[in-house]
N, CA, C and O atoms as a GROMACS GRO file, in nm:
protein
  500
    1UNK      N    1  -1.698  -0.030 -10.904
    1UNK     CA    2  -1.738  -0.100 -10.781
    1UNK      C    3  -1.840  -0.086 -10.693
    1UNK      O    4  -1.893   0.023 -10.675
    2UNK      N    5  -1.876  -0.191 -10.633
    2UNK     CA    6  -2.011  -0.217 -10.582
    2UNK      C    7  -2.008  -0.162 -10.422
    2UNK      O    8  -1.916  -0.169 -10.340
    3UNK      N    9  -2.160  -0.098 -10.407
    3UNK     CA   10  -2.135  -0.014 -10.252
    3UNK      C   11  -2.198  -0.183 -10.214
    3UNK      O   12  -2.251  -0.271 -10.282
    4UNK      N   13  -2.165  -0.171 -10.081
    4UNK     CA   14  -2.185  -0.307 -10.031
    4UNK      C   15  -2.304  -0.258  -9.904
    4UNK      O   16  -2.391  -0.340  -9.875
    5UNK      N   17  -2.303  -0.118  -9.831
    5UNK     CA   18  -2.414  -0.090  -9.746
    5UNK      C   19  -2.508   0.010  -9.787
    5UNK      O   20  -2.440   0.102  -9.832
    6UNK      N   21  -2.599   0.033  -9.793
    6UNK     CA   22  -2.626   0.147  -9.837
    6UNK      C   23  -2.670   0.257  -9.741
    6UNK      O   24  -2.592   0.271  -9.647
    7UNK      N   25  -2.769   0.333  -9.743
    7UNK     CA   26  -2.804   0.441  -9.656
    7UNK      C   27  -2.907   0.366  -9.583
    7UNK      O   28  -2.891   0.382  -9.462
    8UNK      N   29  -2.998   0.295  -9.610
    8UNK     CA   30  -3.071   0.224  -9.561
    8UNK      C   31  -3.066   0.082  -9.494
    8UNK      O   32  -3.164   0.036  -9.437
    9UNK      N   33  -2.962   0.024  -9.504
    9UNK     CA   34  -2.876  -0.074  -9.431
    9UNK      C   35  -2.831   0.014  -9.286
    9UNK      O   36  -2.884   0.005  -9.176
   10UNK      N   37  -2.738   0.084  -9.320
   10UNK     CA   38  -2.714   0.181  -9.197
   10UNK      C   39  -2.785   0.247  -9.113
   10UNK      O   40  -2.734   0.290  -9.009
   11UNK      N   41  -2.913   0.265  -9.145
   11UNK     CA   42  -3.010   0.284  -9.045
   11UNK      C   43  -3.048   0.207  -8.994
   11UNK      O   44  -3.069   0.231  -8.875
   12UNK      N   45  -3.088   0.050  -9.048
   12UNK     CA   46  -3.144  -0.051  -9.000
   12UNK      C   47  -3.043  -0.119  -8.902
   12UNK      O   48  -3.088  -0.198  -8.819
   13UNK      N   49  -2.885  -0.091  -8.908
   13UNK     CA   50  -2.803  -0.109  -8.774
   13UNK      C   51  -2.785  -0.062  -8.654
   13UNK      O   52  -2.748  -0.108  -8.545
   14UNK      N   53  -2.836   0.092  -8.720
   14UNK     CA   54  -2.836   0.154  -8.600
   14UNK      C   55  -2.976   0.148  -8.499
   14UNK      O   56  -2.976   0.148  -8.376
   15UNK      N   57  -3.066   0.144  -8.568
   15UNK     CA   58  -3.202   0.116  -8.497
   15UNK      C   59  -3.178  -0.052  -8.445
   15UNK      O   60  -3.247  -0.079  -8.347
   16UNK      N   61  -3.116  -0.135  -8.482
   16UNK     CA   62  -3.157  -0.252  -8.425
   16UNK      C   63  -3.053  -0.232  -8.300
   16UNK      O   64  -3.102  -0.264  -8.192
   17UNK      N   65  -2.910  -0.180  -8.297
   17UNK     CA   66  -2.786  -0.158  -8.209
   17UNK      C   67  -2.887  -0.074  -8.082
   17UNK      O   68  -2.898  -0.145  -7.982
   18UNK      N   69  -2.940   0.026  -8.075
   18UNK     CA   70  -3.034   0.128  -7.961
   18UNK      C   71  -3.105   0.020  -7.948
   18UNK      O   72  -3.090  -0.023  -7.833
   19UNK      N   73  -3.199  -0.067  -8.031
   19UNK     CA   74  -3.310  -0.142  -7.930
   19UNK      C   75  -3.255  -0.224  -7.866
   19UNK      O   76  -3.288  -0.236  -7.748
   20UNK      N   77  -3.140  -0.320  -7.928
   20UNK     CA   78  -3.074  -0.367  -7.814
   20UNK      C   79  -2.989  -0.381  -7.684
   20UNK      O   80  -2.963  -0.471  -7.604
   21UNK      N   81  -2.953  -0.228  -7.703
   21UNK     CA   82  -2.887  -0.182  -7.607
   21UNK      C   83  -2.971  -0.150  -7.503
   21UNK      O   84  -2.940  -0.175  -7.387
   22UNK      N   85  -3.099  -0.084  -7.539
   22UNK     CA   86  -3.207  -0.025  -7.457
   22UNK      C   87  -3.279  -0.162  -7.391
   22UNK      O   88  -3.340  -0.145  -7.285
   23UNK      N   89  -3.274  -0.317  -7.457
   23UNK     CA   90  -3.367  -0.409  -7.391
   23UNK      C   91  -3.224  -0.422  -7.316
   23UNK      O   92  -3.248  -0.379  -7.204
   24UNK      N   93  -3.114  -0.453  -7.320
   24UNK     CA   94  -3.031  -0.483  -7.213
   24UNK      C   95  -3.043  -0.430  -7.076
   24UNK      O   96  -3.052  -0.501  -6.976
   25UNK      N   97  -3.042  -0.287  -7.076
   25UNK     CA   98  -3.046  -0.194  -6.969
   25UNK      C   99  -3.196  -0.216  -6.928
   25UNK      O  100  -3.216  -0.173  -6.814
   26UNK      N  101  -3.311  -0.271  -6.988
   26UNK     CA  102  -3.406  -0.272  -6.900
   26UNK      C  103  -3.416  -0.426  -6.826
   26UNK      O  104  -3.491  -0.441  -6.730
   27UNK      N  105  -3.354  -0.512  -6.866
   27UNK     CA  106  -3.328  -0.638  -6.840
   27UNK      C  107  -3.238  -0.643  -6.718
   27UNK      O  108  -3.262  -0.719  -6.624
   28UNK      N  109  -3.130  -0.558  -6.721
   28UNK     CA  110  -3.036  -0.514  -6.599
   28UNK      C  111  -3.099  -0.463  -6.474
   28UNK      O  112  -3.084  -0.501  -6.357
   29UNK      N  113  -3.200  -0.336  -6.542
   29UNK     CA  114  -3.260  -0.311  -6.453
   29UNK      C  115  -3.355  -0.365  -6.354
   29UNK      O  116  -3.347  -0.341  -6.234
   30UNK      N  117  -3.457  -0.446  -6.416
   30UNK     CA  118  -3.553  -0.495  -6.386
   30UNK      C  119  -3.487  -0.653  -6.283
   30UNK      O  120  -3.529  -0.671  -6.169
   31UNK      N  121  -3.424  -0.710  -6.321
   31UNK     CA  122  -3.382  -0.842  -6.231
   31UNK      C  123  -3.316  -0.814  -6.098
   31UNK      O  124  -3.227  -0.728  -6.098
   32UNK      N  125  -3.336  -0.852  -6.027
   32UNK     CA  126  -3.318  -0.844  -5.901
   32UNK      C  127  -3.166  -0.925  -5.886
   32UNK      O  128  -3.141  -1.007  -5.975
   33UNK      N  129  -3.077  -0.908  -5.794
   33UNK     CA  130  -2.970  -0.976  -5.722
   33UNK      C  131  -3.041  -1.108  -5.647
   33UNK      O  132  -3.137  -1.104  -5.570
   34UNK      N  133  -2.969  -1.223  -5.692
   34UNK     CA  134  -3.033  -1.300  -5.622
   34UNK      C  135  -2.982  -1.354  -5.474
   34UNK      O  136  -2.862  -1.348  -5.445
   35UNK      N  137  -3.090  -1.412  -5.374
   35UNK     CA  138  -3.029  -1.464  -5.261
   35UNK      C  139  -2.983  -1.602  -5.226
   35UNK      O  140  -2.931  -1.617  -5.115
   36UNK      N  141  -2.992  -1.687  -5.292
   36UNK     CA  142  -2.932  -1.825  -5.308
   36UNK      C  143  -2.941  -1.878  -5.387
   36UNK      O  144  -3.037  -1.848  -5.458
   37UNK      N  145  -2.852  -1.991  -5.434
   37UNK     CA  146  -2.846  -2.050  -5.565
   37UNK      C  147  -2.870  -2.228  -5.522
   37UNK      O  148  -2.832  -2.299  -5.428
   38UNK      N  149  -2.958  -2.253  -5.648
   38UNK     CA  150  -3.076  -2.408  -5.618
   38UNK      C  151  -2.971  -2.470  -5.703
   38UNK      O  152  -2.910  -2.418  -5.796
   39UNK      N  153  -2.960  -2.596  -5.652
   39UNK     CA  154  -2.878  -2.724  -5.756
   39UNK      C  155  -2.956  -2.810  -5.769
   39UNK      O  156  -3.029  -2.866  -5.686
   40UNK      N  157  -2.938  -2.833  -5.935
   40UNK     CA  158  -3.067  -2.924  -5.940
   40UNK      C  159  -2.957  -3.032  -6.006
   40UNK      O  160  -2.874  -2.982  -6.083
   41UNK      N  161  -2.950  -3.179  -5.981
   41UNK     CA  162  -2.905  -3.258  -6.031
   41UNK      C  163  -3.018  -3.403  -6.140
   41UNK      O  164  -3.091  -3.488  -6.089
   42UNK      N  165  -2.996  -3.385  -6.279
   42UNK     CA  166  -3.102  -3.438  -6.306
   42UNK      C  167  -3.235  -3.431  -6.289
   42UNK      O  168  -3.302  -3.534  -6.280
   43UNK      N  169  -3.287  -3.317  -6.283
   43UNK     CA  170  -3.435  -3.222  -6.238
   43UNK      C  171  -3.443  -3.235  -6.118
   43UNK      O  172  -3.532  -3.180  -6.052
   44UNK      N  173  -3.345  -3.315  -6.065
   44UNK     CA  174  -3.395  -3.290  -5.913
   44UNK      C  175  -3.329  -3.196  -5.812
   44UNK      O  176  -3.208  -3.176  -5.817
   45UNK      N  177  -3.415  -3.132  -5.712
   45UNK     CA  178  -3.340  -3.029  -5.659
   45UNK      C  179  -3.239  -3.097  -5.527
   45UNK      O  180  -3.291  -3.156  -5.432
   46UNK      N  181  -3.081  -3.076  -5.540
   46UNK     CA  182  -3.038  -3.162  -5.451
   46UNK      C  183  -2.966  -3.051  -5.311
   46UNK      O  184  -2.917  -3.096  -5.207
   47UNK      N  185  -2.978  -2.920  -5.341
   47UNK     CA  186  -2.886  -2.827  -5.272
   47UNK      C  187  -2.968  -2.639  -5.276
   47UNK      O  188  -3.016  -2.570  -5.365
   48UNK      N  189  -2.950  -2.625  -5.160
   48UNK     CA  190  -2.962  -2.458  -5.192
   48UNK      C  191  -2.859  -2.399  -5.104
   48UNK      O  192  -2.831  -2.451  -4.996
   49UNK      N  193  -2.805  -2.298  -5.145
   49UNK     CA  194  -2.672  -2.237  -5.086
   49UNK      C  195  -2.700  -2.099  -5.076
   49UNK      O  196  -2.756  -2.044  -5.172
   50UNK      N  197  -2.661  -2.015  -4.944
   50UNK     CA  198  -2.698  -1.878  -4.934
   50UNK      C  199  -2.564  -1.797  -5.017
   50UNK      O  200  -2.446  -1.831  -5.003
   51UNK      N  201  -2.610  -1.688  -5.101
   51UNK     CA  202  -2.481  -1.640  -5.194
   51UNK      C  203  -2.426  -1.551  -5.063
   51UNK      O  204  -2.306  -1.534  -5.084
   52UNK      N  205  -2.457  -1.497  -4.955
   52UNK     CA  206  -2.374  -1.445  -4.880
   52UNK      C  207  -2.252  -1.493  -4.805
   52UNK      O  208  -2.159  -1.433  -4.752
   53UNK      N  209  -2.281  -1.616  -4.818
   53UNK     CA  210  -2.138  -1.697  -4.720
   53UNK      C  211  -2.055  -1.777  -4.876
   53UNK      O  212  -2.104  -1.836  -4.973
   54UNK      N  213  -1.943  -1.750  -4.845
   54UNK     CA  214  -1.826  -1.786  -4.936
   54UNK      C  215  -1.789  -1.911  -4.923
   54UNK      O  216  -1.746  -1.945  -4.813
   55UNK      N  217  -1.796  -1.999  -5.017
   55UNK     CA  218  -1.802  -2.164  -4.970
   55UNK      C  219  -1.748  -2.204  -5.111
   55UNK      O  220  -1.728  -2.124  -5.203
   56UNK      N  221  -1.726  -2.354  -5.116
   56UNK     CA  222  -1.670  -2.427  -5.231
   56UNK      C  223  -1.769  -2.522  -5.203
   56UNK      O  224  -1.812  -2.521  -5.088
   57UNK      N  225  -1.823  -2.619  -5.295
   57UNK     CA  226  -1.944  -2.737  -5.276
   57UNK      C  227  -1.896  -2.816  -5.385
   57UNK      O  228  -1.850  -2.770  -5.490
   58UNK      N  229  -1.910  -2.947  -5.353
   58UNK     CA  230  -1.890  -3.057  -5.456
   58UNK      C  231  -1.968  -3.118  -5.512
   58UNK      O  232  -1.988  -3.217  -5.442
   59UNK      N  233  -2.040  -3.124  -5.616
   59UNK     CA  234  -2.171  -3.189  -5.674
   59UNK      C  235  -2.167  -3.280  -5.746
   59UNK      O  236  -2.122  -3.264  -5.860
   60UNK      N  237  -2.224  -3.430  -5.692
   60UNK     CA  238  -2.213  -3.547  -5.773
   60UNK      C  239  -2.317  -3.546  -5.864
   60UNK      O  240  -2.424  -3.539  -5.804
   61UNK      N  241  -2.329  -3.550  -5.981
   61UNK     CA  242  -2.345  -3.534  -6.104
   61UNK      C  243  -2.398  -3.652  -6.131
   61UNK      O  244  -2.393  -3.739  -6.044
   62UNK      N  245  -2.471  -3.683  -6.285
   62UNK     CA  246  -2.548  -3.800  -6.333
   62UNK      C  247  -2.426  -3.886  -6.369
   62UNK      O  248  -2.327  -3.834  -6.420
   63UNK      N  249  -2.432  -3.996  -6.346
   63UNK     CA  250  -2.336  -4.099  -6.380
   63UNK      C  251  -2.202  -4.108  -6.322
   63UNK      O  252  -2.110  -4.175  -6.370
   64UNK      N  253  -2.194  -4.011  -6.174
   64UNK     CA  254  -2.092  -4.012  -6.109
   64UNK      C  255  -1.979  -3.910  -6.188
   64UNK      O  256  -1.857  -3.916  -6.172
   65UNK      N  257  -2.028  -3.846  -6.248
   65UNK     CA  258  -1.993  -3.705  -6.289
   65UNK      C  259  -1.973  -3.621  -6.180
   65UNK      O  260  -2.058  -3.630  -6.091
   66UNK      N  261  -1.867  -3.528  -6.159
   66UNK     CA  262  -1.842  -3.440  -6.040
   66UNK      C  263  -1.825  -3.308  -6.077
   66UNK      O  264  -1.757  -3.282  -6.177
   67UNK      N  265  -1.895  -3.188  -5.987
   67UNK     CA  266  -1.911  -3.079  -6.043
   67UNK      C  267  -1.827  -3.008  -5.924
   67UNK      O  268  -1.791  -3.080  -5.830
   68UNK      N  269  -1.797  -2.883  -5.924
   68UNK     CA  270  -1.730  -2.826  -5.818
   68UNK      C  271  -1.769  -2.670  -5.829
   68UNK      O  272  -1.725  -2.596  -5.918
   69UNK      N  273  -1.854  -2.631  -5.732
   69UNK     CA  274  -1.945  -2.480  -5.737
   69UNK      C  275  -1.888  -2.399  -5.658
   69UNK      O  276  -1.887  -2.438  -5.541
   70UNK      N  277  -1.832  -2.285  -5.680
   70UNK     CA  278  -1.753  -2.148  -5.603
   70UNK      C  279  -1.894  -2.036  -5.588
   70UNK      O  280  -1.975  -1.987  -5.667
   71UNK      N  281  -1.874  -2.031  -5.460
   71UNK     CA  282  -1.952  -1.897  -5.445
   71UNK      C  283  -1.897  -1.812  -5.335
   71UNK      O  284  -1.890  -1.845  -5.216
   72UNK      N  285  -1.849  -1.664  -5.404
   72UNK     CA  286  -1.785  -1.565  -5.350
   72UNK      C  287  -1.839  -1.452  -5.385
   72UNK      O  288  -1.890  -1.442  -5.496
   73UNK      N  289  -1.837  -1.342  -5.294
   73UNK     CA  290  -1.916  -1.190  -5.312
   73UNK      C  291  -2.031  -1.215  -5.415
   73UNK      O  292  -2.053  -1.168  -5.526
   74UNK      N  293  -2.092  -1.300  -5.342
   74UNK     CA  294  -2.245  -1.303  -5.417
   74UNK      C  295  -2.241  -1.343  -5.533
   74UNK      O  296  -2.316  -1.283  -5.609
   75UNK      N  297  -2.167  -1.442  -5.586
   75UNK     CA  298  -2.176  -1.444  -5.722
   75UNK      C  299  -2.139  -1.614  -5.706
   75UNK      O  300  -2.079  -1.654  -5.606
   76UNK      N  301  -2.185  -1.714  -5.825
   76UNK     CA  302  -2.170  -1.833  -5.806
   76UNK      C  303  -2.102  -1.868  -5.954
   76UNK      O  304  -2.145  -1.812  -6.056
   77UNK      N  305  -1.999  -1.959  -5.959
   77UNK     CA  306  -1.953  -2.038  -6.075
   77UNK      C  307  -1.918  -2.172  -6.060
   77UNK      O  308  -1.900  -2.232  -5.953
   78UNK      N  309  -1.907  -2.221  -6.183
   78UNK     CA  310  -1.895  -2.369  -6.207
   78UNK      C  311  -1.743  -2.360  -6.198
   78UNK      O  312  -1.707  -2.304  -6.301
   79UNK      N  313  -1.637  -2.391  -6.120
   79UNK     CA  314  -1.530  -2.401  -6.112
   79UNK      C  315  -1.436  -2.504  -6.139
   79UNK      O  316  -1.317  -2.499  -6.169
   80UNK      N  317  -1.526  -2.612  -6.118
   80UNK     CA  318  -1.437  -2.733  -6.200
   80UNK      C  319  -1.564  -2.848  -6.243
   80UNK      O  320  -1.683  -2.829  -6.218
   81UNK      N  321  -1.524  -2.934  -6.293
   81UNK     CA  322  -1.620  -3.019  -6.388
   81UNK      C  323  -1.518  -3.147  -6.436
   81UNK      O  324  -1.405  -3.123  -6.478
   82UNK      N  325  -1.572  -3.290  -6.426
   82UNK     CA  326  -1.537  -3.348  -6.466
   82UNK      C  327  -1.587  -3.402  -6.619
   82UNK      O  328  -1.561  -3.515  -6.661
   83UNK      N  329  -1.654  -3.311  -6.686
   83UNK     CA  330  -1.711  -3.351  -6.813
   83UNK      C  331  -1.620  -3.318  -6.934
   83UNK      O  332  -1.524  -3.243  -6.917
   84UNK      N  333  -1.646  -3.370  -7.059
   84UNK     CA  334  -1.522  -3.347  -7.181
   84UNK      C  335  -1.499  -3.244  -7.184
   84UNK      O  336  -1.386  -3.201  -7.161
   85UNK      N  337  -1.624  -3.155  -7.220
   85UNK     CA  338  -1.619  -3.032  -7.300
   85UNK      C  339  -1.575  -2.881  -7.181
   85UNK      O  340  -1.527  -2.774  -7.220
   86UNK      N  341  -1.602  -2.910  -7.060
   86UNK     CA  342  -1.620  -2.796  -6.967
   86UNK      C  343  -1.657  -2.685  -7.008
   86UNK      O  344  -1.593  -2.580  -7.009
   87UNK      N  345  -1.796  -2.711  -7.052
   87UNK     CA  346  -1.875  -2.515  -7.113
   87UNK      C  347  -1.881  -2.460  -7.018
   87UNK      O  348  -1.840  -2.345  -7.006
   88UNK      N  349  -1.963  -2.564  -6.876
   88UNK     CA  350  -2.011  -2.517  -6.813
   88UNK      C  351  -1.900  -2.418  -6.701
   88UNK      O  352  -1.950  -2.334  -6.625
   89UNK      N  353  -1.779  -2.438  -6.706
   89UNK     CA  354  -1.681  -2.374  -6.637
   89UNK      C  355  -1.631  -2.217  -6.723
   89UNK      O  356  -1.571  -2.124  -6.668
   90UNK      N  357  -1.672  -2.220  -6.858
   90UNK     CA  358  -1.661  -2.136  -6.922
   90UNK      C  359  -1.780  -2.037  -6.924
   90UNK      O  360  -1.772  -1.939  -6.998
   91UNK      N  361  -1.880  -2.054  -6.854
   91UNK     CA  362  -2.009  -1.964  -6.875
   91UNK      C  363  -2.003  -1.859  -6.784
   91UNK      O  364  -2.066  -1.755  -6.801
   92UNK      N  365  -1.920  -1.884  -6.677
   92UNK     CA  366  -1.880  -1.776  -6.601
   92UNK      C  367  -1.945  -1.741  -6.450
   92UNK      O  368  -2.026  -1.818  -6.398
   93UNK      N  369  -1.912  -1.647  -6.403
   93UNK     CA  370  -2.043  -1.635  -6.248
   93UNK      C  371  -2.176  -1.572  -6.289
   93UNK      O  372  -2.207  -1.503  -6.386
   94UNK      N  373  -2.243  -1.616  -6.188
   94UNK     CA  374  -2.358  -1.541  -6.216
   94UNK      C  375  -2.434  -1.479  -6.081
   94UNK      O  376  -2.420  -1.550  -5.981
   95UNK      N  377  -2.504  -1.371  -6.065
   95UNK     CA  378  -2.549  -1.360  -5.955
   95UNK      C  379  -2.668  -1.234  -5.953
   95UNK      O  380  -2.677  -1.130  -5.887
   96UNK      N  381  -2.752  -1.294  -6.057
   96UNK     CA  382  -2.894  -1.239  -6.091
   96UNK      C  383  -2.973  -1.343  -6.070
   96UNK      O  384  -2.928  -1.457  -6.082
   97UNK      N  385  -3.100  -1.320  -6.034
   97UNK     CA  386  -3.221  -1.378  -6.038
   97UNK      C  387  -3.263  -1.459  -6.192
   97UNK      O  388  -3.280  -1.402  -6.301
   98UNK      N  389  -3.271  -1.558  -6.172
   98UNK     CA  390  -3.291  -1.596  -6.314
   98UNK      C  391  -3.183  -1.664  -6.407
   98UNK      O  392  -3.190  -1.719  -6.517
   99UNK      N  393  -3.070  -1.636  -6.312
   99UNK     CA  394  -2.985  -1.663  -6.437
   99UNK      C  395  -2.938  -1.828  -6.398
   99UNK      O  396  -2.961  -1.871  -6.285
  100UNK      N  397  -2.869  -1.918  -6.505
  100UNK     CA  398  -2.854  -2.040  -6.457
  100UNK      C  399  -2.722  -2.110  -6.526
  100UNK      O  400  -2.722  -2.108  -6.649
  101UNK      N  401  -2.628  -2.162  -6.471
  101UNK     CA  402  -2.520  -2.222  -6.518
  101UNK      C  403  -2.552  -2.408  -6.549
  101UNK      O  404  -2.540  -2.493  -6.461
  102UNK      N  405  -2.582  -2.428  -6.653
  102UNK     CA  406  -2.583  -2.595  -6.714
  102UNK      C  407  -2.456  -2.662  -6.742
  102UNK      O  408  -2.371  -2.626  -6.823
  103UNK      N  409  -2.453  -2.758  -6.672
  103UNK     CA  410  -2.343  -2.896  -6.735
  103UNK      C  411  -2.400  -2.996  -6.772
  103UNK      O  412  -2.431  -3.077  -6.685
  104UNK      N  413  -2.436  -3.027  -6.923
  104UNK     CA  414  -2.523  -3.088  -6.985
  104UNK      C  415  -2.476  -3.198  -6.936
  104UNK      O  416  -2.547  -3.259  -6.856
  105UNK      N  417  -2.329  -3.256  -6.977
  105UNK     CA  418  -2.292  -3.410  -6.975
  105UNK      C  419  -2.314  -3.464  -6.839
  105UNK      O  420  -2.332  -3.586  -6.836
  106UNK      N  421  -2.317  -3.381  -6.690
  106UNK     CA  422  -2.320  -3.439  -6.555
  106UNK      C  423  -2.460  -3.424  -6.555
  106UNK      O  424  -2.512  -3.534  -6.533
  107UNK      N  425  -2.558  -3.319  -6.573
  107UNK     CA  426  -2.715  -3.286  -6.577
  107UNK      C  427  -2.724  -3.226  -6.455
  107UNK      O  428  -2.799  -3.273  -6.368
  108UNK      N  429  -2.646  -3.113  -6.434
  108UNK     CA  430  -2.635  -3.029  -6.297
  108UNK      C  431  -2.642  -2.872  -6.400
  108UNK      O  432  -2.592  -2.826  -6.503
  109UNK      N  433  -2.766  -2.824  -6.266
  109UNK     CA  434  -2.813  -2.668  -6.320
  109UNK      C  435  -2.800  -2.605  -6.186
  109UNK      O  436  -2.839  -2.647  -6.078
  110UNK      N  437  -2.732  -2.485  -6.218
  110UNK     CA  438  -2.644  -2.388  -6.087
  110UNK      C  439  -2.819  -2.321  -6.117
  110UNK      O  440  -2.846  -2.345  -6.235
  111UNK      N  441  -2.933  -2.251  -6.052
  111UNK     CA  442  -2.991  -2.135  -6.059
  111UNK      C  443  -3.014  -2.069  -5.972
  111UNK      O  444  -3.054  -2.118  -5.866
  112UNK      N  445  -2.992  -1.909  -5.991
  112UNK     CA  446  -2.991  -1.813  -5.908
  112UNK      C  447  -3.158  -1.821  -5.875
  112UNK      O  448  -3.239  -1.836  -5.967
  113UNK      N  449  -3.197  -1.809  -5.742
  113UNK     CA  450  -3.291  -1.724  -5.718
  113UNK      C  451  -3.339  -1.626  -5.621
  113UNK      O  452  -3.302  -1.623  -5.504
  114UNK      N  453  -3.413  -1.557  -5.668
  114UNK     CA  454  -3.438  -1.425  -5.555
  114UNK      C  455  -3.544  -1.426  -5.440
  114UNK      O  456  -3.601  -1.531  -5.411
  115UNK      N  457  -3.566  -1.328  -5.386
  115UNK     CA  458  -3.683  -1.292  -5.303
  115UNK      C  459  -3.828  -1.323  -5.353
  115UNK      O  460  -3.917  -1.395  -5.308
  116UNK      N  461  -3.815  -1.236  -5.472
  116UNK     CA  462  -3.982  -1.244  -5.519
  116UNK      C  463  -3.957  -1.334  -5.644
  116UNK      O  464  -3.857  -1.392  -5.686
  117UNK      N  465  -4.077  -1.324  -5.685
  117UNK     CA  466  -4.110  -1.443  -5.791
  117UNK      C  467  -4.107  -1.354  -5.917
  117UNK      O  468  -4.169  -1.248  -5.918
  118UNK      N  469  -4.028  -1.402  -6.038
  118UNK     CA  470  -4.008  -1.380  -6.157
  118UNK      C  471  -4.124  -1.353  -6.242
  118UNK      O  472  -4.219  -1.430  -6.224
  119UNK      N  473  -4.140  -1.252  -6.339
  119UNK     CA  474  -4.263  -1.293  -6.436
  119UNK      C  475  -4.190  -1.349  -6.543
  119UNK      O  476  -4.256  -1.364  -6.646
  120UNK      N  477  -4.065  -1.385  -6.548
  120UNK     CA  478  -4.010  -1.475  -6.668
  120UNK      C  479  -3.951  -1.624  -6.612
  120UNK      O  480  -3.958  -1.640  -6.490
  121UNK      N  481  -3.905  -1.711  -6.678
  121UNK     CA  482  -3.840  -1.810  -6.665
  121UNK      C  483  -3.671  -1.803  -6.643
  121UNK      O  484  -3.631  -1.887  -6.562
  122UNK      N  485  -3.585  -1.732  -6.690
  122UNK     CA  486  -3.462  -1.726  -6.720
  122UNK      C  487  -3.431  -1.610  -6.789
  122UNK      O  488  -3.505  -1.541  -6.859
  123UNK      N  489  -3.294  -1.594  -6.757
  123UNK     CA  490  -3.205  -1.476  -6.837
  123UNK      C  491  -3.089  -1.524  -6.893
  123UNK      O  492  -3.004  -1.581  -6.825
  124UNK      N  493  -3.081  -1.506  -7.007
  124UNK     CA  494  -2.947  -1.562  -7.090
  124UNK      C  495  -2.862  -1.446  -7.112
  124UNK      O  496  -2.904  -1.330  -7.102
  125UNK      N  497  -2.748  -1.476  -7.141
  125UNK     CA  498  -2.672  -1.337  -7.177
  125UNK      C  499  -2.552  -1.383  -7.297
  125UNK      O  500  -2.476  -1.298  -7.345
   0.00000   0.00000   0.00000
């Protein structure tokens, strides 16, 4: 019978797992909570909304597409979309500066902005 994992494979898996966990913790500690969400349609800024006020906003996207944005408890999410795949809805809610939710068919981007200028462009999860 053949062994699939040897000692070096296990060491490599453990080292990569620890590195990934430490990097995730570092990113979580460095990123700040956002103050506002900026809405872009087809690359143009169309609105900015504070995260401390709960609201529902309808966004008119590219080619008549419609997205619905929900802000509650300092978090924002895409709650509705007219696009066929609805992947933007499944991205979940975001609250940290640099995070974004993207609807490609409607060309809508929700981006969280903070008080301070960030050294990086975006944060993915």
